[in-house]
Each structure stands twice: as structure tokens, then as C-alpha cells.
C-alpha positions in Angstrom: -42.3 -14.8 -2.6 -43.0 -11.2 -1.7 -40.3 -9.1 0.1 -40.1 -5.4 1.4 -36.9 -3.9 2.8 -36.1 -0.5 4.5 -32.7 1.1 4.4 -31.6 4.5 5.2 -35.3 5.5 5.2 -36.2 4.2 2.0 -38.9 1.5 1.6 -39.4 -0.7 -1.5 -42.2 -3.4 -2.0 -40.8 -6.1 -4.3 -43.1 -9.0 -5.6 -41.1 -11.8 -6.8 -43.9 -14.4 -6.4 -44.9 -14.8 -10.1 -41.9 -14.7 -11.9 -39.7 -16.7 -9.3 -42.0 -19.7 -10.1 -40.8 -19.5 -13.8 -37.5 -17.9 -14.2 -36.0 -18.5 -10.8 -35.3 -16.1 -7.8 -32.0 -14.5 -9.5 -33.9 -13.5 -12.4 -37.1 -12.5 -10.6 -34.9 -10.3 -8.6 -33.2 -8.8 -11.4 -36.0 -7.8 -13.2 -37.7 -6.3 -10.4 -35.1 -4.2 -9.4 -34.5 -3.2 -13.1 -38.2 -2.3 -13.6 -37.9 -0.4 -10.2 -35.0 1.9 -11.8 -36.8 2.1 -15.0 -40.2 3.6 -13.8 -38.6 5.9 -11.3 -39.6 4.1 -8.1 -36.0 3.6 -7.5 -34.7 7.2 -8.1 -31.0 7.8 -9.4 -28.5 8.1 -6.2 -30.6 5.9 -4.1 -28.2 3.6 -1.9 -29.3 -0.2 -1.9 -28.8 -2.3 0.9 -26.0 -4.6 1.2 -26.5 -8.1 -0.3 -26.3 -9.5 3.2 -29.0 -7.4 4.9 -30.9 -7.4 1.4 -31.2 -11.3 1.2 -32.1 -11.6 5.0 -35.0 -9.2 4.5 -36.1 -11.2 1.4 -35.3 -14.5 2.9 -33.1 -15.8 0.1 -29.4 -16.8 -0.3 -26.9 -13.8 -0.4 -25.4 -15.0 -3.7 -28.7 -14.7 -5.4 -28.7 -10.9 -4.4 -24.9 -10.4 -5.3 -25.5 -12.0 -8.9 -28.5 -9.8 -9.2 -26.6 -6.6 -8.3 -23.6 -7.7 -10.6 -25.7 -8.2 -13.6 -27.4 -4.8 -13.2 -24.2 -3.0 -12.6 -23.1 -4.6 -16.1 -26.1 -3.0 -17.6 -25.7 0.3 -16.1 -28.6 0.4 -14.0 -26.6 0.1 -10.8 -23.0 1.3 -9.9 -21.0 -0.3 -7.3 -18.0 1.7 -5.9 -15.6 0.9 -2.8 -16.8 2.9 0.2 -19.9 4.2 -1.6 -21.9 0.9 -1.5 -24.4 0.1 -4.4 -26.5 2.8 -5.7 -29.0 3.4 -8.5 -27.1 4.7 -11.6 -27.7 8.4 -12.9 -29.4 8.0 -16.1 -30.6 10.4 -19.1 -34.0 10.5 -19.8 -35.0 8.6 -23.1 -35.9 10.9 -25.9 -39.3 10.4 -27.2 -39.7 9.6 -30.9 -40.3 12.3 -33.3 -43.8 13.1 -33.5 -44.9 11.6 -30.1 -44.1 14.5 -27.9 -47.0 16.2 -26.0 -47.8 19.5 -26.6 -46.8 21.7 -24.1 -48.2 25.0 -23.1 -46.4 27.1 -20.5 -48.3 27.7 -17.2 -50.4 30.9 -17.5 -49.2 33.4 -15.3 -51.9 35.6 -13.3 -51.9 39.3 -13.1 -48.8 40.8 -11.3 -51.2 43.0 -9.4 -54.8 42.4 -7.8 -57.3 44.3 -6.1 -60.0 41.6 -6.3 -62.0 42.0 -3.0 -62.7 39.1 -0.6 -59.2 38.3 0.7 -57.0 39.6 3.3 -53.4 40.4 3.2 -52.3 36.9 3.6 -48.7 38.0 4.5 -50.0 39.3 7.6 -50.8 35.9 8.7 -49.3 35.8 12.4 -47.3 32.9 12.0 -45.0 33.0 15.1 -47.8 33.9 17.2 -50.0 30.8 15.8 -47.2 28.6 16.4 -46.9 29.8 19.9 -50.7 29.2 20.3 -50.6 25.8 18.7 -47.6 24.4 21.2 -49.6 25.8 24.3 -52.7 24.4 23.1 -51.1 21.0 22.2 -49.3 20.7 25.8 -52.3 20.8 27.4 -54.6 19.2 24.8 -56.6 15.9 26.3 -55.8 12.8 24.5 -59.5 12.6 23.3 -58.8 15.7 21.0 -57.0 13.5 18.7 -59.6 10.9 18.4 -62.6 10.9 16.4 -64.9 13.7 17.2 -68.1 12.8 19.3 -69.7 16.2 19.3 -70.8 17.5 15.8 -70.7 21.1 17.4 -66.7 21.0 17.6 -64.2 21.2 20.4 -66.1 22.7 23.4 -62.6 24.7 24.1 -63.4 26.7 20.8 -66.9 27.1 21.5 -66.4 28.7 24.9 -63.4 30.9 23.8 -65.8 32.2 21.0 -69.0 32.7 23.3 -66.6 35.0 25.4 -65.1 36.7 22.4 -68.5 37.5 20.5 -70.2 38.7 23.8 -67.3 41.0 24.2 -66.4 42.1 20.7 -69.5 41.9 18.9 -72.3 42.0 21.3 -73.5 38.6 20.2 -75.8 36.9 23.0 -75.0 33.0 23.2 -73.6 30.0 25.2 -71.2 27.5 24.1 -74.0 25.0 23.3 -75.7 26.9 20.6 -72.4 27.5 18.5 -71.6 25.1 15.9 -68.3 25.1 14.2 -68.1 24.6 10.4 -65.6 25.0 7.5 -66.1 28.7 6.4 -69.5 30.6 5.5 -70.0 28.6 2.5 -70.5 25.3 4.5 -72.4 27.2 7.1 -75.0 28.3 4.3 -75.1 25.0 2.8 -76.3 23.5 6.3 -78.7 26.2 6.6 -80.0 25.7 3.0 -80.9 22.3 4.0 -82.3 23.2 7.0 -84.6 25.8 5.4 -85.9 23.5 2.8 -86.7 20.8 5.5 -88.9 23.7 7.1 -90.7 24.1 3.9 -89.2 27.7 3.3 -89.5 28.2 -0.5 -87.9 31.4 -0.7 -85.0 33.4 0.9 -84.6 37.3 0.5 -81.2 38.5 -0.1 -79.5 41.9 -0.8 -79.9 43.3 -4.4 -76.0 43.1 -4.5 -74.2 40.3 -3.3 -71.8 37.2 -3.7 -73.2 35.0 -6.5 -71.9 31.9 -4.8 -74.5 32.5 -1.8 -77.3 33.0 -4.1 -76.1 29.5 -5.9 -76.1 27.8 -2.8 -79.6 28.7 -1.6 -80.8 28.0 -5.1 -79.0 24.6 -5.2 -80.8 23.7 -2.2 -84.3 24.4 -3.9 -84.8 27.9 -2.5 -85.7 30.9 -4.8 -83.8 34.1 -3.9 -85.4 37.3 -3.8 -83.6 40.6 -4.3 -83.9 43.5 -1.5 -83.1 47.1 -2.9 -80.4 48.8 -1.3 -79.7 52.3 -1.0 -77.2 54.6 1.5 -79.0 52.8 4.6 -78.5 49.4 3.4 -81.2 46.8 2.5 -84.6 48.0 2.4 -85.9 45.5 5.1 -89.1 47.4 5.3 -89.8 45.5 2.1 -89.8 42.1 3.7 -93.5 42.0 4.6 -94.6 42.6 1.0 -92.8 39.6 -0.1 -95.4 37.2 1.4 -95.4 34.0 3.4 -92.9 32.3 0.9 -90.4 34.1 1.9 -89.0 32.4 5.4 -85.5 34.0 5.8 -83.5 36.7 4.7 -79.5 36.7 4.4 -78.1 40.2 5.3 -74.6 41.8 5.7 -75.6 44.4 8.2 -72.1 45.4 9.9 -70.5 46.1 6.3 -72.7 45.3 3.2 -71.0 43.3 0.6 -70.0 45.0 -1.9 -71.6 48.3 -1.6 -70.0 49.0 1.9 -72.8 50.5 3.6 -74.0 49.8 7.2 -77.8 48.6 8.1 -79.0 51.6 10.2 -80.8 51.1 13.3 -84.3 51.7 11.9 -83.6 49.1 8.9 -82.3 46.6 11.7 -85.4 47.0 13.6 -87.5 46.6 10.6 -85.9 43.1 10.0 -86.3 42.1 13.6 -89.8 43.1 13.2 -90.7 41.2 10.3 -88.8 38.1 11.8 -90.8 38.3 14.8 -94.2 38.6 13.1 -93.7 36.0 10.3 -91.8 33.6 12.2 -89.0 34.2 9.7 -85.3 33.9 10.3 -82.6 36.4 9.6 -79.1 35.1 8.6 -76.4 37.6 9.5 -73.1 37.3 7.9 -70.8 39.6 9.8 -68.7 40.3 7.1 -65.3 41.7 8.1 -67.1 43.2 11.1 -63.6 43.4 13.2 -62.4 46.2 10.8 -64.1 49.4 11.5 -61.9 52.5 11.3 -64.0 55.9 11.8 -66.0 54.9 14.8 -67.1 52.2 17.2 -67.6 48.8 15.6 -71.2 48.4 14.5 -72.5 45.5 17.2 -74.2 42.4 15.6 -77.7 42.5 14.6 -78.1 39.0 16.6 -78.2 40.9 19.9 -81.5 42.3 19.1 -83.3 39.0 18.9 -81.2 35.8 19.6 -84.3 33.8 18.9 -85.0 34.9 15.5 -81.3 35.5 14.0 -78.5 33.2 13.1 -75.1 34.8 13.6 -72.5 33.6 11.1 -68.6 34.6 11.5 -65.4 33.3 10.1 -61.7 33.8 10.5 -61.4 34.3 6.7 -60.9 37.9 6.7 -59.3 38.3 10.4 -56.6 35.6 10.0 -56.9 33.7 6.6 -59.4 31.7 4.6 -57.0 28.9 4.4 -57.9 28.1 8.0 -61.3 26.8 6.7 -62.6 28.0 10.1 -66.1 29.4 10.9 -69.0 29.4 13.4 -72.9 29.6 13.8 -74.5 31.0 16.5 -78.0 29.4 16.6 -81.3 30.0 18.1 -81.9 27.2 20.5 -84.6 25.5 18.2 -82.5 25.5 15.4 -79.6 23.7 17.1 -80.7 20.0 16.5 -81.9 20.6 13.1 -78.3 22.1 12.1 -76.5 19.2 13.7 -78.6 16.7 11.9 -77.8 18.4 8.6 -74.0 18.5 9.5 -73.9 14.7 10.7 -73.0 13.4 14.1 -69.3 13.6 13.4 -67.6 16.7 13.2 -65.3 15.9 10.1 -65.0 19.5 8.7 -62.4 21.2 11.0 -59.1 19.8 12.4 -59.5 19.6 16.1 -55.8 20.8 16.5 -56.6 24.0 14.6 -59.8 24.4 16.8 -57.7 24.2 20.0 -54.9 26.5 18.3 -57.7 28.9 17.8 -59.2 28.8 21.4 -55.7 29.4 22.5 -55.2 32.5 20.3 -58.4 33.9 21.4 -58.1 33.3 25.1 -54.4 34.7 25.4 -55.5 37.9 23.7 -53.3 37.2 20.6 -56.3 37.4 18.3 -57.2 41.1 19.6 -53.4 42.2 19.2 -53.5 40.8 15.8 -56.8 42.5 14.8 -55.6 45.8 16.2 -52.4 45.6 14.3 -54.4 44.5 10.9 -56.8 47.2 11.5 -53.9 49.8 11.6 -52.6 48.6 8.3 -55.8 48.4 6.4 -56.7 51.8 7.7 -53.4 53.1 6.4 -54.1 51.5 3.0 -57.5 52.7 2.7 -56.3 56.5 3.7 -53.6 56.1 0.9 -56.2 55.0 -1.6 -58.7 57.8 -0.9 -55.7 60.3 -1.2 -54.7 58.9 -4.4 -58.1 59.2 -5.9 -59.0 62.4 -4.6 -60.8 64.7 -7.2 -60.9 61.7 -9.8 -63.6 59.6 -8.5 -66.1 59.2 -5.7 -65.1 56.6 -3.2 -67.8 55.1 -0.8 -68.0 52.1 1.7 -64.6 53.1 3.5 -65.7 53.3 7.2 -65.2 49.6 7.7 -63.5 46.5 6.0 -61.2 45.6 3.3 -62.8 47.3 0.2 -63.9 50.3 -1.3 -66.4 51.3 -4.0 -65.3 53.7 -6.7 -68.3 55.0 -8.9 -67.6 55.4 -12.6 -69.1 57.6 -15.3 -72.1 55.6 -17.0 -71.1 53.0 -19.5 -67.4 52.8 -18.3 -67.1 49.9 -15.8 -66.2 47.2 -18.6 -63.8 49.3 -20.5 -62.1 50.3 -17.2 -61.6 46.8 -16.0 -60.2 46.1 -19.8 -57.8 49.0 -19.2 -56.8 47.3 -15.8 -56.1 44.2 -17.3 -53.4 46.1 -19.8 -51.9 47.2 -16.9 -51.7 43.8 -15.4 -54.3 44.5 -12.7 -57.1 42.3 -11.6 -60.2 44.5 -10.9 -63.8 43.7 -10.5 -66.9 45.7 -11.3 -70.1 46.1 -9.0 -72.2 44.6 -12.1 -70.9 40.9 -11.3 -72.6 41.2 -7.7 -75.8 42.3 -8.9 -78.6 39.8 -8.5 -80.4 38.8 -12.1 -83.6 39.8 -10.7 -83.0 43.1 -9.1 -85.2 46.2 -10.3 -82.5 48.7 -9.1 -81.4 51.0 -11.7 -77.8 49.8 -12.6 -74.9 51.4 -10.7 -71.3 51.5 -12.5 -68.4 51.2 -10.2 -65.4 49.1 -9.2 -65.2 47.0 -5.8 -61.6 47.6 -5.0 -60.2 45.2 -2.5 -57.4 47.2 -0.9 -56.7 44.3 1.6 -55.6 41.9 -0.9 -52.2 43.0 -2.2 -49.0 42.2 0.2 -47.1 45.0 1.3 -44.3 44.4 -1.6 -47.0 45.1 -4.0 -49.2 47.6 -2.6 -47.4 50.7 -4.1 -47.1 49.5 -7.7 -50.6 48.2 -7.5 -52.0 51.7 -6.5 -50.1 53.3 -9.3 -51.4 50.6 -11.8 -55.0 51.6 -10.4 -54.7 55.3 -10.9 -52.9 54.8 -14.4 -56.5 52.9 -15.2 -59.1 55.5 -14.1 -60.6 57.8 -16.5 
């Protein structure tokens, strides 16, 4: 016999079949309840159903349940009080025999302060406005939105909203059918790596300084990465032609290079597009924190120069939060089917509810208001950082984005990072972003993510940084 019961919202499954055949129902029920209390399935204080209702649920006599309860009360597993019903007794945890206790190490606490780049101020996530957008989106969502996805490109509502926003704010030329939603930049690059490999591309050019995970993803797809030198004008895209026919794509951060912080000049942009047209190659444009520009008008997307040769990649990770896992690709027409084939015919990567919410957030104007507010917050931090470091170290890459580069005297990068650790401050140096095959002279610097700390720790974080620097 197998019985299950529900009372006061608690469900418990009891299997009495095996034991009942040899020991009787009362003994089987008593042992099943005893084991449930011993193992923690029935937590102390849990109220059990009355003997009448429990017997009805299990299909057994009421006296059988009452006798099982009485035995467990006598043993101390249960308590029975007038008006309070029958409950699981509070019991002390048994002590482990000497010598059997597991070694316990306290969880390691992370640094008190962090200026590691790549993360926005998470306390700035617009919770109230996001909830408002979610309510509005859910109120008008079609029933089909809650079913299995039928379009691997993602919800059309979000693709339409993105097409309008990207055209207006970033100068991207597209239509909703050429937008494919994905779970962030890493997911997008993983799919593109598969597509490039399928096109028999052997090499991808990358910037001489960049995120190692991006190189690893491309190399994991079987592609070799070739570093392009960087200077104050951005990646030297004029060198692309010299790489030869094996190089079929280039990954660039033209609006705000990560990590050096420079913008790709118009001449270098034109050189990249000329290379793509003449060679048949593709430009993968990572629009890294392109929404946050402080000293002049935003630099538009490179994609607008040639939508047929540039793949535009954007996310909500810096503008909203990386935890949303929301990104998008704007693809050349001839690449859409290949990307969808790599992604699969079912959109399993992003919640339809989150997609609908972001669509409402964009079309209602809440996204623009949020970005303007965060842009002001980050600009103030940048100005405070520059003021605190005036006359101490050169600061660059500050016209946009959420990080700055602090140049250091030769031979001091590693020691400064170690000194920061003694101040309970997490810092990263420029060296960790350098491509292993780069031939550029090494540059010693810190990459300071001033967008990372929450407001409550910004001032002490800045103090720890200034205390660390030579």
C-alpha cells in the first residue's frame, strides 16, 4: 500500500507496501513516520493530520493511525497536546562520535572592496521600473508566449523593440527578422564560432588586448586567433590584409575598446570595412558599454557602415545587469539561417517573460531614463576617480564606459596588485588581457572598474586605491 497526504500545505509520500506484508500496517506506518522524522523529511514542529483524516487518505482504519501516533509519542518522536494537535517533536541533533567529525573550513570571505572591471553597479538595477514593465507585459502577453518557443530568433516583440532602439540610439541598420536573441555575448560568440568553422574559416583576428574567455571560445571552436596591435587610434585594422586569406573574421570593440578604453577612429573603421568587402570576411562588432559616453556624442555602431559585412553584438549586461542573461545579434541576411541552425530551432536560452519585459522596458522609455540616470552616476564616479589621482598616475580611456586605465611605472604592476590585496581591494592589471602571441611592447597598467562598487562602498574603495598606488 502506498499513501500520500496533504495537510496545512505540507505533502508527504509514505510507501507502506513492503513493510506491511511482513509486519502489519500499524508497524509499517509507525516505522515510516519514525524514519521521516529521523531523516528530516518531517521537520520539528510540523503538524500531522488528525488520525481520522490521515486514515481516510491512506485507506486504513483510524485505530491503526491512532496507535502509531501513540507509540511515537511514547518514544518522543511526536508530541500531542490538547488544542495543538499532533506534531513532530523538537529534538537535539545527535553528536558525532569522537574522531568522525568532518573538517570544517569557514567560507572564505572575498575582498571588502572591488574595482575589477566588467560589472556595472548592481545596486542600480531598476527594480521598481522593471516590475512595472513586467506587469504591463504580462497583462497583454498572448497565451502562446508561455508555450514552447516556435521561433529560435526569440520573441518578435523584443526584436521589434530592439530594431527601433538600436537604429535610434546606436545607428544600427536592421529589421526584426535579422535579430537573433541569445543568452549574452558569450553565447553569441559560441554560436558564431560554430558558424565560422562551418564556413571553413581558419583564423579570427582579435585585438592585442582583450578578454581571454573570448579567445578561448573561438579557439575551442577550432579557430586560431591572431592579435592586431593597438595604439591610441584603436586596433590597427590596416594590418588585416597582411594576415592573408586564412583570416576570415575580426573581433573588434570599436566604440570603447576593452580594456584600453580607446575608440576606433573613422580611418580605422573604414579600413576594417574595406578589408571585409575585399576579402569576403566578417567583422564581429562587440558594442562594449557603448551606451555610456560622457564627453561628446556617442560613437555610432560600425555596423551602419556595411550591414552586410558586420555582425553587431549587444547585451543588457552593462546597461541593466548580467544576471538577465540577455543579448542580441544583428546579422547580415546571408548569416541568419546558419546562426539559427547552430542555435537550434527552439529558443531555450532566454525566458519569454524576460524578453517581453525588456520589450516593454524599451518601448515605454524606461530603458532610456535608466541609462541616462546611470550615465550621470558613472560620470560622477569617473570625475571623482580622476580628481583623486591627479598628479599621481596618468589616467586614460575615460571618455566612455565603466573602467579606466591607470598607467604605472615599469616593473610595478604586479607589486601594486599585491599591495591592493593587503588593502582588501581587488584589482586587475593590464597584463592579464594581453594576447599571448602579441608582439606589442608590454604596457604596465591597472584596469580599474569604477562602475563596479555599490554607492555604499565607493568612497572607501577609492581611498583604498589611492593608498595602494606608488
